[in-house]
Steps between C-alpha positions, in 0.01 A plus 500: 500500500239744373411623153561863596866422579568343159282689252604787275354805672344795318479315167475679169131512407291613205142615459228344282536797265869430430562394143669177398787692341557689826504172691746339258732799532471499881573128524803541279629803689456345848583141407158379618293205382169588664319813619205535739214710369352729765213738546632730768667248733259216426618228267262440211716292268839366402690529172783262418723446200285196430176694490652752262632225274162329503310818422344543159703816439834319518377236256395748234778392265316625194542858621794717408738602780347845497144366521601262779671773701194720459274217616716432807507869584119516497415168670472525879602224739149457642419311181771236550577495873438203728194574710398338829865504603610259774668697778647434842509699822834645602475332843457152351772239540733428210387138494143621448619705203695207356198270531273758337740538207533124462128432529409765243804446275599867507839670521417805710263638760413866545515572874235702681483646849216461749309780325517316168746749348802383306823504699729273299544214259635151566655284228626143474854632534407652836376158613822336381708761686300441818562126471875557468491742794321249724767239430787747528631410156685827444684492833845352557520195721416132493188300419458181702223253417403249767245220459301429815181330610212743455390535860434759768814664639737389222624850418538589868719199569721560196534868589665399827788350302546825309499700824750262657736565209451877510339500156247769408197383298386774261229320299306172520302315235304177549403260221278209599539160334229239450674241721454685828838670471588862440800681354592801711725757334703721732679810377788606722741793476827305509704275272657307790259207532720196572446494877128562456468221243684259730280590795181459298612161375598392851149592617351269237393762247531430128690790345404472133722773360690816584543778247720804558375810323721800429395814317 
């Protein structure tokens, strides 16, 4: 799963010369919480609601509303934007993006193409959606968790039981335990699991739980 398939393409961008008041209005109008700052198609900064709140202009409580509005209309974003922005290539894997966000404690990544030009933006919500997509959470069917010994060929052998019962596996997730065991989660596109469960048990597999998910 690649960044380019999960990012918001053609993101709304601003220039360093944009004023803070323009940015506030744009965020409000578009329902955005962050905006890349670009020079041409090259990203040079990032403005977020947090950077605006932390700016000296927004803390000028001694000013009248008219003075504050005037100040915001004259102050450009290059004075408050985040510089040295952490980005990610559009061909990177989603797990690389998630690790970069986690490591740097950030909530979004501007996405660039191979020429270094901005092509999208990736947020934490995009990572969450990708996680749900990988596990097939939004699809109807059943979720079967089986605990097995963590060894070569385990998934292949279990899959034979699913094939024997005419059951289509749509998604697989593996969670390793510290005791040499692993929990394998199978998503299937049917609610009729009784025969499958019986066959798995007869083959010596520990079926931990079965959850039927309907939209």
